[in-house]
VOKE-839761 format. One record per residue: z, y negated, x of N, C-alpha, C, CB in turn; residue in one letter. Coordinates in steps of 0.1 Angstrom, whole numbers, plus 5000, padded with zeros to 4 digits. Glycine has a CB too. Example, Ala and Ser with C-alpha at 12.3 -4.5 7.8 and 13.67 -1.06 7.14 Angstrom:
% VOKE-839761
507850575132507850455123507850335132509050455113a 507150225128507150115137507950005129505750065141s 
//
This chain:
% VOKE-839761
513250704942511950744938511450854948510950624939x 511050964942510651074951509251044957510551204943x 508951134967507751114974506551134965507651214986x 506551234956505451254947505251134937505651384939x 506351084932506350964923505750844930507750934918x 506050824943505450714951503950734953506250694964x 503550854956502150884957501350854945501951034961x 501950904933501250874921501250734917501950964909x 502350664920502450514917501350444925503850464919x 501250474938500350404946498850434942500550444961x 498650564939497250594934496950514921497150744931x 497850504912497650434900497450284903498850454890x 498150234913497950094917496550074922499050044927x 496150164930494750154936493750154924494450264945x 493850244915492950264904492950134895493250384895x 494150084892494349974883493649844890495749944880x 493949824902493449704909491949714911494049684923x 491349834912489949854913489249824900489549994918x 489949854889489449824876489549674873490149904865x 490649614877490849464874489949384883492249434877x 489749424896488949344905487849434912489849284916x 486749464904485749564909484949504920484849604897x 484849374922484049324933484849314946483649184929x 486149334945486949324957487549454962488049224955x 487849544953488449674956487649784951489949684951x 487349884959486449994955487250134957485150004962x 487350204946487950344947486950434940489350354941x 486450534947485450624942485950704930485050724953x 487150754930487550844919489150844919486950984919x 489650914909491150934909491551024921491550994896x 490751124924491151204935491151124948490151324936x 490151044950490150954962491350864963488850884963x 491750814951492950724951494150804955493150664937x 494350934951495451014955495351044970495451144947x 494151074975493951104989494250974997492551154992x 493850864992494150734999495650714999493450624993x 496350744988497750724988498450814998498250744974x 497950934999498551035008498350995023497951175006x 497050945026496750905040497650775043495250875041x 497750685033498550565035500050605038498450475023x 500550705031501950745034502050805048502350845023x 501150875052501150935066501150825076500051035068x 500250725074500150615083501350525083498850525080x 501950515071503250435070504350505077503550405056x 504250635078505350715085505150715100505350855080x 503950725104503650745119503350615126502550835121x 502550525120501950405128502750285125500550385124x 503150265112503750135108505050105115504050145093x 505950205118507150165126506850115140508050285127x 505850165146505450125159504949975159504450215166x 504149955149503549815147504649715143502449815137x 505649765135506749675131507549645143507549745120x 507849735152508649715164507949625173508949845171x 506649645175505849555184505749415179504449615187x 505749395166505549265161506849205156504549265149x 507949255161509249205157509549055159510349285164x 509149005171509348855172508548775162508948815186x 507348815160506548745150507048765136505048795150x 507548885133508148905120509448825118508449055119x 510248805128511448725127511048575126512348745140x 510048535133509548395132509048365118508448375142x 508448455112507848425098508848475087506548495097x 510048505090511048545081510648675073511348435071x 509948765080509548895074508248895067510548935064x 507548775066506248775059505148845066505948625056x 505348855079504248925087504249075084504548905102x 505249125077505249265073504149295063506549305067x 503749185055502649205046501349215053502549085036x 501249155064500049165073499949305079500049055084x 501049355083501149495088500749595077502549525094x 501249575065500949665054499449655051501749625042x 498849535051497449515049496649585060497049365048x 497149585072496449655083496449805080497149625096x 497549855075497649995071496650035060499150035067x 496549945051495549965040494049965046495649855029x 493849865055492449865061492249995070492349745070x 493250035077493150155085492850275076494350185093x 493550285064493350395055491850385050494250375043x 491350265047490050245043489050295053489750105039x 489250265066488350305076488450455079488750235089x 489550515077489650655079488950735068491150705080x 489050685056488450755044486950715042489150725032x 486550605048485150555046485150445036484250665042x 484550335039484550225030483750245018483950105037x 482850345018482050375006482850464996480750455010x 484050515000484850584991486050504986485350714998x 486650434996487850354993487850235002489150434995x 487750114996487649995005487949864999486249985010x 488049765007488449625003487349535008489849585008x 487049425001486049335004486449245016485649244993x 487649225018488149145030489549175033487948995027x 490049115045491449135049492349065039491649095063x 491948955034492748875025493048955012492048745021x 492049025007492249114996493249224999490949174991x 493149275011494149375016495549325016493749435030x 495749195020497049135020497549125006497048995027x 496649074997497049064983497449204976495949004974x 496649304980497049444975498349484981495949544979x 498649454993499949494999501049424992499949455014x 500849294988501949224981502149284967501549074980x 501049314960501149374947501849504948499749384940x 501449584958502049724959503549704962501349794970x 503949614970505349594974506149554961505549484985x 505649464953506249424941506449534931505549304934x 505349604929505349714919506349824924503949774916x 506249864937507149964942508549924941506750004956x 508849794943510249744942510749754928510349604947x 509849724918510249734904510549874900509149664895x 509649964904509750104900510950164907508550184904x 511250134919512350184926513650134920512350144941x 513750004917514949954910515150014897514749794908x 514050044889514250114876514850254879512850124869x 514350324889514850454891516350454896513950524902x 516750354904518050344908518950324896518250224918x 518550234887519350204875519450334866518750094867x 518450414866518450534858519450634863517050594857x 519550654876520350754882521850694884519850794895x 522050564883523350514885524250524873523250364889x 523550544861524350564849525050694847523450534837x 524750784856525250924855526750934859524451024862x 
//
């Protein structure tokens, strides 16, 4: 999956979840969803590896489930950087659920792309 495809997929996930759960997830517009996806990718590149390394013992103890908490933290940080009135979540629990949904959808899309290119 290319970087642009991942950006668009995450933006569509944000828009879809904000339509399905309007009381819990707020996205101002499609442009804001794309900006949020871009900011999230930058944070995942720069900040997430440091947090993953620092929380390695806890991540091992929980068999990797703490990585969803780290991803939810990245979503909350994205929300704080962009402003909660443009892109936000009602609680940290909602952020964890969005992180889980994003991981599942990205895994499905990535697996589909691997199968598509493996047939060549």
